[in-house]
Structures are given as structure tokens and as C-alpha cells.
C-alpha positions in Angstrom: -38.9 2.2 19.3 -40.0 5.8 19.5 -37.5 8.4 18.6 -37.1 11.3 21.2 -36.8 14.8 19.6 -34.7 17.1 21.8 -34.6 20.8 21.4 -31.9 23.2 22.6 -34.5 25.8 23.6 -35.9 26.0 27.0 -39.5 24.9 27.4 -41.8 27.8 28.2 -43.2 27.8 31.6 -46.9 27.2 32.2 -49.1 30.3 32.5 -50.0 30.9 36.1 -53.8 31.0 36.8 -53.2 34.2 38.8 -51.3 35.9 36.1 -52.4 39.7 36.3 -54.7 41.0 33.6 -54.4 44.6 32.3 -57.0 47.3 32.8 -59.9 47.1 30.3 -58.6 48.3 26.8 -55.0 47.6 27.6 -52.9 44.4 27.5 -52.2 41.8 24.8 -54.2 41.7 21.6 -54.0 38.7 19.2 -54.1 39.5 15.5 -56.3 37.4 13.2 -55.1 34.9 10.5 -52.5 33.1 12.6 -51.4 29.6 11.8 -52.2 26.8 14.2 -50.0 26.4 17.2 -47.3 23.8 16.7 -44.2 22.5 18.6 -41.9 24.1 16.1 -43.1 27.6 16.6 -40.4 30.2 17.0 -37.7 27.5 16.2 -35.6 30.0 14.3 -35.3 32.3 17.3 -32.4 32.2 19.8 -33.0 30.4 23.1 -34.1 33.4 25.2 -36.3 34.8 22.5 -38.0 31.5 21.9 -38.6 31.0 25.7 -40.3 34.5 26.1 -42.2 34.1 22.8 -43.6 30.7 23.9 -44.8 32.2 27.2 -46.4 35.3 25.6 -48.1 33.2 22.9 -50.0 31.3 25.6 -51.2 34.4 27.5 -54.9 35.2 27.0 -55.9 38.4 25.4 -56.0 41.3 27.9 -53.0 40.0 29.8 -50.6 42.6 31.2 -47.7 42.8 28.9 -45.2 45.1 30.8 -41.6 44.0 31.3 -42.0 44.1 35.1 -44.9 41.6 35.1 -43.3 39.3 32.5 -40.0 39.2 34.6 -41.9 38.2 37.6 -43.3 35.1 35.8 -40.0 34.2 33.9 -37.5 33.7 36.7 -34.7 32.8 34.3 -34.3 36.4 33.0 -34.4 39.9 34.5 -36.2 42.9 33.2 -33.3 44.0 31.0 -33.1 40.6 29.3 -37.0 40.6 28.9 -36.8 44.0 27.3 -34.1 43.0 24.9 -36.0 39.7 24.0 -39.2 41.8 23.2 -37.2 44.1 21.0 -35.9 40.9 19.1 -39.5 39.6 18.7 -40.5 43.0 17.4 -37.7 42.9 14.8 -38.7 39.3 14.0 -42.3 40.4 13.2 -44.2 38.9 16.2 -45.4 42.0 18.1 -46.0 45.7 17.9 -46.6 48.1 20.8 -49.1 50.7 20.1 -51.0 53.7 21.7 -54.7 54.2 20.8 -56.8 57.2 21.5 -60.3 56.1 22.7 -63.3 58.1 23.8 -64.7 61.4 22.4 -64.5 65.1 23.2 -63.0 65.8 26.6 -63.1 62.2 27.6 -60.3 61.1 25.2 -57.6 59.1 26.8 -54.6 57.0 25.6 -54.5 53.2 26.0 -51.5 51.0 25.4 -51.8 47.7 23.8 -49.3 45.0 22.5 -50.5 43.3 19.3 -49.1 39.8 19.1 -48.8 37.3 16.2 -47.6 33.8 16.4 -46.8 34.0 12.7 -44.0 36.3 11.8 -45.2 39.4 9.7 -43.3 41.8 7.7 -43.5 45.7 8.1 -45.9 46.0 5.1 -48.4 43.6 6.8 -48.2 45.4 10.2 -48.7 48.8 8.5 -51.8 47.6 6.6 -53.2 45.8 9.7 -52.8 48.8 11.9 -54.4 51.0 9.3 -57.3 48.6 9.2 -57.5 48.6 13.0 -57.5 52.4 12.9 -60.4 52.4 10.4 -62.4 49.9 12.5 -62.1 52.1 15.6 -63.3 55.2 13.7 -66.3 53.1 12.6 -67.0 52.0 16.2 -66.5 54.8 18.6 -67.0 52.6 21.7 -63.6 51.1 22.6 -63.3 47.4 22.9 -62.4 46.2 26.3 -60.5 43.3 27.4 -62.5 40.5 29.2 -62.5 40.9 33.0 -60.3 38.8 35.1 -61.8 35.4 36.3 -62.0 36.7 39.8 -64.3 39.6 39.0 -67.9 38.5 39.6 -70.2 38.8 36.7 -72.8 41.4 36.7 -76.4 40.4 37.6 -78.7 40.6 34.7 -81.3 43.5 35.0 -84.8 42.3 36.0 -87.0 41.5 33.1 -89.7 44.1 32.5 -93.2 42.7 32.8 -95.7 43.5 30.0 -98.4 46.2 30.9 -101.2 43.9 29.5 -100.4 40.2 30.2 -102.1 37.6 28.1 -105.3 36.2 29.7 -105.0 32.9 31.5 -107.5 30.4 32.6 -106.6 31.0 36.3 -108.4 33.8 38.0 -105.9 36.7 38.7 -105.3 37.5 42.4 -106.7 40.8 43.6 -104.2 43.7 43.3 -103.4 45.5 46.6 -104.2 49.3 46.4 -101.1 51.3 47.5 -101.5 53.8 50.4 -101.0 57.4 49.9 -97.6 58.5 50.5 -98.4 62.1 51.4 -100.9 63.1 54.2 -104.0 64.9 53.1 -103.8 68.7 53.5 -106.5 70.9 54.7 -108.4 72.8 52.0 -107.7 76.2 53.5 -103.9 75.7 53.9 -101.5 76.8 51.1 -99.1 74.2 49.8 -95.5 74.8 50.7 -93.3 76.1 47.9 -91.1 73.5 46.2 -87.5 73.3 47.5 -84.5 73.5 45.2 -83.8 69.9 45.6 -87.3 68.9 44.6 -87.5 71.3 41.7 -84.1 70.3 40.4 -84.8 66.6 40.7 -88.2 66.5 39.1 -88.9 70.2 38.0 -92.6 69.8 39.1 -94.8 72.5 40.4 -96.6 72.4 43.8 -99.3 70.2 42.4 -96.8 67.6 41.1 -98.4 67.5 37.5 -97.0 70.6 35.8 -93.2 70.7 35.1 -91.4 74.0 35.9 -89.3 75.4 33.2 -85.6 76.4 33.6 -86.6 80.1 33.1 -89.2 79.8 36.0 -86.7 78.2 38.3 -84.0 80.8 37.4 -86.5 83.7 38.3 -87.7 81.9 41.5 -84.1 81.7 42.7 -83.3 85.3 42.4 -85.0 86.1 45.7 -82.9 83.4 47.4 -79.6 85.0 46.0 -80.6 88.6 46.7 -83.6 89.6 48.9 -84.1 92.8 46.8 -85.3 90.6 43.9 -87.9 88.5 45.8 -90.7 87.4 43.4 -94.0 85.8 44.0 -95.3 82.8 42.2 -97.5 85.0 39.9 -94.5 87.3 39.1 -92.4 84.3 38.0 -95.2 83.2 35.8 -95.6 86.7 34.3 -91.8 87.1 33.6 -91.3 83.4 32.5 -91.9 84.1 28.7 -89.3 86.9 28.7 -86.7 84.8 30.5 -87.4 81.9 28.2 -86.4 84.1 25.2 -83.0 84.4 26.7 -82.6 80.7 27.1 -83.7 80.2 23.6 -80.9 82.3 22.4 -78.3 80.0 23.8 -77.4 81.6 27.1 -77.3 79.6 30.4 -79.3 80.2 33.4 -76.3 81.4 35.3 -75.6 84.0 32.7 -79.3 85.0 32.9 -79.3 85.5 36.7 -76.0 87.2 36.9 -77.1 89.8 34.3 -80.3 90.5 36.2 -78.5 90.9 39.5 -75.6 93.2 38.2 -75.7 96.8 39.3 -78.8 96.8 41.4 -79.7 100.0 43.2 -79.6 100.1 47.1 -83.4 99.8 47.3 -85.8 98.1 44.8 -89.4 99.2 45.2 -90.8 96.9 42.5 -88.7 93.9 41.7 -91.1 92.6 39.0 -91.0 96.0 37.2 -87.2 96.2 37.3 -86.7 92.7 36.1 -89.3 93.2 33.3 -87.4 96.1 32.1 -84.0 94.4 32.2 -85.3 91.3 30.5 -86.5 93.5 27.6 -83.7 96.0 27.4 -80.7 93.5 27.8 -82.1 90.7 25.7 -78.9 89.1 24.1 -78.5 88.8 20.3 -79.6 85.7 18.5 -76.8 83.6 17.3 -77.4 81.0 14.6 -76.6 77.4 15.6 -73.5 76.0 14.0 -74.3 73.9 11.0 -72.8 70.4 10.9 -72.7 68.6 7.6 -74.3 65.1 8.0 -71.9 63.8 5.4 -68.8 65.0 7.3 -66.5 62.0 8.1 -66.1 61.2 11.8 -62.6 62.1 13.1 -60.3 59.1 12.8 -59.0 57.4 15.9 -55.3 57.9 16.2 -53.0 54.8 16.5 -49.3 55.4 17.1 -46.8 52.6 17.2 -44.3 52.7 20.1 -40.7 51.8 19.8 -40.3 48.5 21.4 -36.9 49.6 22.9 -37.2 53.3 23.9 -41.1 53.8 23.8 -41.0 56.7 21.3 -44.3 57.0 19.5 -44.8 57.5 15.7 -46.9 56.4 12.8 -46.4 52.7 11.7 -44.6 53.4 8.5 -42.0 55.5 10.4 -41.1 52.6 12.8 -39.9 49.6 10.8 -39.6 46.5 12.7 -41.3 48.4 15.6 -38.2 50.4 16.3 -37.6 54.2 15.9 -34.8 55.3 13.6 -32.0 55.7 16.3 -32.9 52.4 17.9 -33.2 50.7 14.5 -29.7 52.0 13.5 -28.2 50.8 16.8 -29.8 47.4 16.3 -28.5 47.2 12.7 -24.9 48.0 13.8 -24.8 45.3 16.4 -25.4 47.5 19.3 -22.8 50.1 18.3 -24.1 53.6 17.6 -23.5 54.8 14.0 -20.7 57.3 13.6 -21.6 60.9 13.3 -19.9 62.6 10.2 -20.1 66.0 11.8 -18.5 64.8 15.0 -15.7 63.0 13.1 -14.9 66.2 11.2 -14.8 68.3 14.3 -12.4 65.9 16.0 -10.1 66.0 12.9 -10.2 69.8 12.9 -9.4 69.9 16.6 -6.5 67.5 16.2 -5.1 69.5 13.3 -5.2 72.6 15.4 -3.3 70.9 18.2 -0.6 69.8 15.8 -0.2 73.4 14.6 0.3 74.6 18.2 3.0 72.0 18.8 5.0 72.9 15.8 8.3 74.8 16.7 8.2 78.5 15.9 
């Protein structure tokens, strides 16, 4: 006859197929090196913590780990009870909440993750693992992202590029159709229209379509659009292009170039090309050497901050033992009672002594 093993802990509910996933880069992250899942997992935890831990352990990586979402799926407990259970699981060594800085330059942003371990870990293991995670992120700048939810359609693969010279086959290739001309032929005595700003900025090609226009040429050509006193012909732009290119070679932008050439113009300009030639020569900016970057300089390390599981205060891993900041850790160690402040006790004693002195008869 089979013996039935009963457990006092409540069985964890099954994970719903519609459980929300976090944004890419957020959510649950399982740590490596965990023991296989057994029925005795979390047996030493209280009933509520074991109930929550069994549910979190079955969540896929990338699942939302906010207290609000967990409380929606666990109807036996509210948000406050779930928050207290997560704090207990953090003290038991099963999870750590962290903030990770991803991106580069101005695109740096913070993502919030919850690292989960079915096997209980001590503080030294968590500190070493988070340091290793920090080093791996510094070596790989591109942040790893969580898998997309199952309801997101997969992206279509890009079309495979065909080789320019396909291998010969026994079959006779079909004749290739010759495409028609896209632009109507122009009369030989008509002058081609000047390129518009949209066309030049998109392809930077000249009227013939085969010679690219430099940024210096485009900046000079736009002067007449901004101020009719500086209208230049195509030959004038070609003549002044080498002088304007010297400005751009020294690190200035085209806006700086055009603003300098337009500043302080007289009321009437008889020779725009002569005035601009004089200004391009006289107001040439100084040459600044490019900043040297050592190729052996180490890349800036990605920051990882552990969040206090109770209050959310961030800090380095070694400063938050058991995943709790110092005030929350002290409160947890004293059984939920805040530690007495020696300064406040001395102030109260002094105040009471002063009151006794005032009540004494004269």
C-alpha cells in the first residue's frame, strides 16, 4: 500500500499562460548552477514564503516580478504580504533585486532585474556573482534582453541576397528585361534644374547624379537661400569650396560656418563671392588637435546596484547583506522593532531630570 506524504505548506498555483512578461532587459533572471527541482524545495521556509517561492521558481526568465503583478496571480495574499515574503526570501538567499546601467553615452538607462536562485546562497556567493555579472556586462556592451512574450509575432527573416554571378547551369537562362528610364530625356539646350535641399541632403549628388557634393559646397549653396545678399552661382561655390572645406577639416560644423559668414553683413553686398572669399581667409578658425584615446584604456565598467528588497534603497552588493539596507536589516534582526537610539535615550533622560528639578519645592 502506497504511503501518502502530506505537507503543511500550500501547493503553489500553476503559472498562467497569460502571465505578463516584463519589458526587454527587465524581470526575472535565473542564476546558473542551481540544483534540480524537487518536491522538497523551500521545505525549511514558512508556509507563505514557500507558497510564493514555489510560484516564482516556475516563472520563466523575463517574467514581471513586481509585487502588484505577483499579488494578482496569488489570490491568497495581498501586496503587503507578498512584499514581506519577498523580503524573507531575500534574507534566505533566494533572490536579489538589482539596478543595471545599460547603453552607452547619452543613451544610458537603468533597468531593474530580480535574480532568482532555487538553491539558497550566502552573501559571499551573491557578491561574487554580481561582480561577475558586472564584468560580463562590461565585456559585452549590448544588453541582453528577455525573450519576447509568446503573443509577439516573430520577425520575418530578411530576404537572402542573390549572388552577382550565379553558377552556370545546364538550363538556358531567361532573357532579362531591360528597365525603362525613370526620368524623361531633356532637350540638349535646356539647363538642368539645380538640386533641391531634400535631394542633396539625401544623396549629396550633383546635377548629373554621378558626382557627390561635399558638405562645404552645400553650406555655400545654402547661403543664398538664407540671405539673398549672399547668393552664389554654381561656379562661385566650386571656387570657394576648398576654402570652406578647410573650416570643416578643423572640426567646426556647417552651422558654425554659415553663421560666421552671415554675421555682420553690410546693407548692400556688391560682390558676394569676393566678400565670402575674404571672410573665409581672414576668419579661419584655429586648428585643434584631436583628443588622443589610448587603445589600451579599459572600457568603463557597467554599474550594478543592489536594491533593498524592503525599501528599494540602492547600494553596492557588499553594503546590503541579505539584500537589505542597514536600517531594514536592523529592523529585521530585532524582530520588527526599531533599534533604540542612544542619543534619543540620553535626551529623554535629561528632559525628565529637568522636569524633576522644576517640580521640587523651593
